[in-house]
PLY file of the C-alpha trace (Angstrom):
ply
format ascii 1.0
element vertex 282
property float x
property float y
property float z
element edge 281
property int vertex1
property int vertex2
end_header
2.07 -19.05 -28.50
4.08 -18.96 -25.29
6.61 -16.54 -23.80
10.17 -17.78 -23.35
12.31 -17.26 -20.27
14.70 -15.11 -22.32
11.83 -12.87 -23.45
10.67 -12.46 -19.85
14.17 -11.52 -18.72
14.32 -8.88 -21.44
10.89 -7.64 -20.34
12.08 -7.48 -16.72
15.00 -5.28 -17.72
12.68 -3.05 -19.74
10.26 -2.62 -16.81
13.07 -1.91 -14.36
14.47 0.74 -16.69
10.93 2.15 -17.02
10.98 2.72 -13.25
8.73 -0.02 -11.88
9.46 -1.51 -8.47
10.64 -5.13 -8.31
7.28 -6.30 -6.97
5.42 -4.69 -9.86
7.89 -6.22 -12.32
7.13 -9.70 -10.92
3.38 -9.14 -11.17
3.54 -7.81 -14.75
5.70 -10.73 -15.90
3.29 -13.16 -14.26
0.31 -11.63 -16.09
2.06 -11.64 -19.46
3.03 -15.29 -19.09
-0.50 -16.26 -18.01
-2.01 -14.29 -20.90
0.02 -16.13 -23.53
-0.48 -19.49 -21.83
-4.16 -18.97 -22.61
-3.35 -18.73 -26.33
-4.53 -15.19 -27.02
-3.63 -12.44 -24.51
-6.88 -10.60 -25.22
-8.89 -13.72 -24.32
-7.53 -13.52 -20.78
-8.75 -9.92 -20.47
-12.20 -11.06 -21.61
-12.33 -13.96 -19.13
-14.02 -13.90 -15.73
-11.23 -12.28 -13.74
-11.71 -9.90 -10.82
-11.83 -6.23 -11.96
-8.54 -5.36 -10.24
-6.79 -8.39 -11.74
-8.01 -7.44 -15.21
-6.59 -3.96 -14.81
-3.22 -5.32 -13.74
-3.24 -7.72 -16.69
-4.13 -4.92 -19.11
-1.36 -2.68 -17.76
1.12 -5.56 -18.11
0.07 -6.22 -21.73
0.34 -2.54 -22.59
3.95 -2.53 -21.42
4.55 -5.81 -23.23
3.16 -4.38 -26.47
5.43 -1.34 -26.15
8.43 -3.53 -25.34
7.85 -5.90 -28.26
6.62 -3.14 -30.59
3.46 -5.15 -31.22
1.12 -2.49 -32.63
-1.70 -4.97 -33.20
-1.70 -5.98 -29.53
-1.41 -2.35 -28.41
-4.50 -1.37 -30.41
-6.48 -4.38 -29.15
-5.59 -3.67 -25.52
-6.38 0.05 -25.79
-9.68 -0.68 -27.51
-10.87 -3.01 -24.75
-13.10 -1.37 -22.14
-13.22 -2.84 -18.65
-15.94 -2.32 -16.02
-15.29 0.27 -13.34
-13.44 -1.15 -10.33
-15.43 -1.62 -7.14
-13.79 -0.25 -4.02
-13.89 -2.86 -1.28
-13.95 -0.29 1.52
-14.82 3.38 1.69
-12.12 6.00 2.18
-13.24 6.87 5.69
-10.78 7.60 8.53
-11.32 6.32 12.04
-12.31 8.63 14.86
-9.35 9.51 17.08
-10.74 7.56 20.05
-11.22 4.48 17.88
-7.68 4.80 16.50
-6.34 4.80 20.07
-8.37 1.64 20.79
-6.97 -0.01 17.65
-3.39 0.83 18.64
-3.95 -0.66 22.10
-5.66 -3.75 20.67
-2.62 -4.35 18.46
-0.46 -4.46 21.60
-2.87 -6.69 23.48
-3.47 -9.16 20.64
-0.27 -9.62 18.66
3.38 -10.36 19.27
6.24 -9.19 17.06
6.66 -9.14 14.11
2.95 -8.61 13.30
2.71 -6.10 16.14
5.63 -4.15 14.69
4.12 -4.11 11.20
0.71 -2.89 12.37
2.12 -0.23 14.67
4.37 1.13 11.94
1.21 1.54 9.87
-0.82 3.16 12.64
1.93 5.26 14.27
3.51 6.71 11.12
0.97 6.11 8.37
3.19 3.81 6.32
1.57 1.73 3.58
1.31 -1.94 4.42
3.13 -2.83 1.19
6.01 -0.48 2.01
6.40 -1.97 5.49
6.37 -5.51 4.11
9.05 -4.56 1.55
11.39 -3.05 4.14
14.78 -4.72 4.10
16.77 -5.57 7.19
19.69 -3.48 5.93
17.36 -0.47 5.65
16.02 -0.98 9.17
19.51 -1.36 10.67
20.76 1.70 8.81
17.75 3.71 10.00
18.42 2.88 13.65
22.07 3.82 13.23
21.66 7.01 11.17
18.24 8.19 12.31
16.92 8.20 8.71
14.75 5.48 7.20
15.39 5.28 3.44
13.53 2.70 1.37
12.05 2.00 -2.05
8.32 2.69 -1.94
5.40 2.09 -4.28
6.19 2.99 -7.87
9.95 2.67 -7.39
10.33 6.02 -5.57
12.95 6.22 -2.84
11.62 7.93 0.29
13.46 9.21 3.34
11.89 9.66 6.76
13.36 10.79 10.06
13.15 8.02 12.65
10.84 9.44 15.33
10.37 8.16 18.88
6.75 7.37 17.94
7.74 4.47 15.70
11.38 3.76 16.54
10.47 0.91 18.97
8.82 -1.03 16.14
11.92 -0.77 13.97
13.97 -1.97 16.93
11.63 -4.95 17.34
12.12 -5.92 13.72
15.89 -5.47 13.99
15.90 -7.91 16.90
15.21 -10.79 14.49
18.32 -12.24 12.78
18.68 -13.73 9.31
15.89 -12.10 7.31
16.01 -10.06 4.13
12.58 -8.41 3.97
9.81 -7.95 6.51
7.40 -10.19 4.59
9.82 -13.06 5.25
9.18 -12.65 8.98
5.43 -13.04 8.49
5.60 -15.86 5.92
8.97 -17.63 6.23
7.82 -20.82 4.50
6.54 -19.33 1.23
8.23 -20.90 -1.80
8.49 -17.76 -3.95
8.87 -14.04 -3.32
5.60 -13.30 -5.10
3.67 -15.86 -3.04
5.30 -14.55 0.13
4.28 -10.94 -0.58
0.68 -11.95 -1.26
0.50 -14.20 1.81
1.98 -11.53 4.08
-0.49 -8.92 2.81
-3.37 -11.33 3.51
-2.07 -11.92 7.04
-2.03 -8.17 7.70
-5.57 -7.84 6.38
-6.79 -10.76 8.51
-5.11 -9.27 11.60
-6.99 -6.00 11.09
-10.25 -7.87 10.47
-9.70 -9.64 13.78
-9.24 -6.29 15.53
-12.31 -4.96 13.74
-14.41 -7.84 15.04
-13.18 -7.29 18.60
-13.81 -3.52 18.55
-16.91 -3.77 16.33
-15.37 -1.77 13.48
-16.89 -2.77 10.17
-14.47 -3.26 7.27
-11.23 -2.23 8.98
-8.51 -2.30 6.32
-4.80 -1.34 6.01
-5.19 1.97 4.16
-7.65 3.15 6.80
-4.77 3.42 9.27
-2.78 5.57 6.84
-5.79 7.78 6.11
-6.54 8.23 9.80
-2.93 9.14 10.54
-2.99 11.85 7.86
-6.28 13.32 9.08
-4.99 13.42 12.66
-1.80 15.12 11.47
-3.91 17.82 9.81
-6.17 18.14 12.85
-3.14 18.77 15.07
-2.25 21.78 12.88
-5.68 23.42 12.87
-5.31 27.11 12.10
-1.90 26.71 10.44
-2.02 28.14 6.91
0.78 25.81 5.84
-0.81 22.66 7.28
-1.50 21.10 3.89
2.02 21.73 2.64
3.45 20.29 5.86
1.34 17.14 5.50
2.49 16.63 1.91
6.12 17.03 2.95
5.67 14.82 6.03
4.21 12.00 3.93
6.64 12.60 1.01
3.83 12.93 -1.55
4.80 13.94 -5.06
1.95 16.45 -5.43
-0.47 18.49 -3.33
-3.54 16.89 -4.89
-3.14 13.85 -2.64
-3.02 16.06 0.45
-6.19 17.87 -0.64
-8.19 14.65 -0.33
-7.72 14.69 3.43
-9.08 18.20 3.91
-12.59 16.99 3.09
-12.67 14.70 6.12
-11.91 17.55 8.54
-14.23 19.97 6.75
-17.04 17.41 6.77
-16.71 16.91 10.52
-16.84 20.67 11.11
-19.96 21.02 8.93
-21.68 18.21 10.81
-20.90 19.91 14.14
-22.48 23.13 12.88
-25.57 21.24 11.70
-26.05 19.59 15.08
-26.32 22.97 16.82
-28.75 24.57 14.35
-31.82 24.03 16.51
-30.25 24.32 19.94
-32.05 26.76 22.21
-30.28 30.03 22.96
0 1
1 2
2 3
3 4
4 5
5 6
6 7
7 8
8 9
9 10
10 11
11 12
12 13
13 14
14 15
15 16
16 17
17 18
18 19
19 20
20 21
21 22
22 23
23 24
24 25
25 26
26 27
27 28
28 29
29 30
30 31
31 32
32 33
33 34
34 35
35 36
36 37
37 38
38 39
39 40
40 41
41 42
42 43
43 44
44 45
45 46
46 47
47 48
48 49
49 50
50 51
51 52
52 53
53 54
54 55
55 56
56 57
57 58
58 59
59 60
60 61
61 62
62 63
63 64
64 65
65 66
66 67
67 68
68 69
69 70
70 71
71 72
72 73
73 74
74 75
75 76
76 77
77 78
78 79
79 80
80 81
81 82
82 83
83 84
84 85
85 86
86 87
87 88
88 89
89 90
90 91
91 92
92 93
93 94
94 95
95 96
96 97
97 98
98 99
99 100
100 101
101 102
102 103
103 104
104 105
105 106
106 107
107 108
108 109
109 110
110 111
111 112
112 113
113 114
114 115
115 116
116 117
117 118
118 119
119 120
120 121
121 122
122 123
123 124
124 125
125 126
126 127
127 128
128 129
129 130
130 131
131 132
132 133
133 134
134 135
135 136
136 137
137 138
138 139
139 140
140 141
141 142
142 143
143 144
144 145
145 146
146 147
147 148
148 149
149 150
150 151
151 152
152 153
153 154
154 155
155 156
156 157
157 158
158 159
159 160
160 161
161 162
162 163
163 164
164 165
165 166
166 167
167 168
168 169
169 170
170 171
171 172
172 173
173 174
174 175
175 176
176 177
177 178
178 179
179 180
180 181
181 182
182 183
183 184
184 185
185 186
186 187
187 188
188 189
189 190
190 191
191 192
192 193
193 194
194 195
195 196
196 197
197 198
198 199
199 200
200 201
201 202
202 203
203 204
204 205
205 206
206 207
207 208
208 209
209 210
210 211
211 212
212 213
213 214
214 215
215 216
216 217
217 218
218 219
219 220
220 221
221 222
222 223
223 224
224 225
225 226
226 227
227 228
228 229
229 230
230 231
231 232
232 233
233 234
234 235
235 236
236 237
237 238
238 239
239 240
240 241
241 242
242 243
243 244
244 245
245 246
246 247
247 248
248 249
249 250
250 251
251 252
252 253
253 254
254 255
255 256
256 257
257 258
258 259
259 260
260 261
261 262
262 263
263 264
264 265
265 266
266 267
267 268
268 269
269 270
270 271
271 272
272 273
273 274
274 275
275 276
276 277
277 278
278 279
279 280
280 281
């Protein structure tokens, strides 16, 4: 059994109405098509795919089952148990001094547009995926109005004030003519939007790995820049009772639980400092 183009278009409309971002819609449609190309969609979930890929495929098939009202498929997908995902890198922020070295290394190593992408991540804590999805119209509007409005992960529209800390990197991107999204600047020759997004994300990862090798930072990855930015934002507000609320608002998080994760990093550093002085002589 195969999935027709008309069925996929109907599925696309369903996912868009459900609230998924365009990139997620493309990925889900890809996984549904691949699953049925195999003959049985459940067989694909039982094959030797990477854990993260299996989870994406399962999520896609769950939506497909709901869309097509296929109760048999829904039960089979829900019954299947997948192994726990393995995190490639630990959720550990960089020390402030190391962050400053990384920011300088970005300037010394890369030209625009890669430099602009990496500095937007390090200087404002943007997700790499959100930066790569930025549209030229959004960047131009931000420089004109002083507000950057874009569609982020999960289809949420976020609005950030354009600060002097990251305005130069938006201006660098705006300097380039004839592009639609930032990932086009990194991978202009990709044949499809999906391939371009994946290739651009890999380029960003490789750029950070290159910096990590130069500065001897093991496992430097995109989200580490975002996590470090958030921890430094909290550190700058030490003693402020509303620091956590301010961080959540600054990052436009939907709930406070996300902000709470960053408290542990600061608290852990303070506890380690206390432990180091336990046996100091008076």
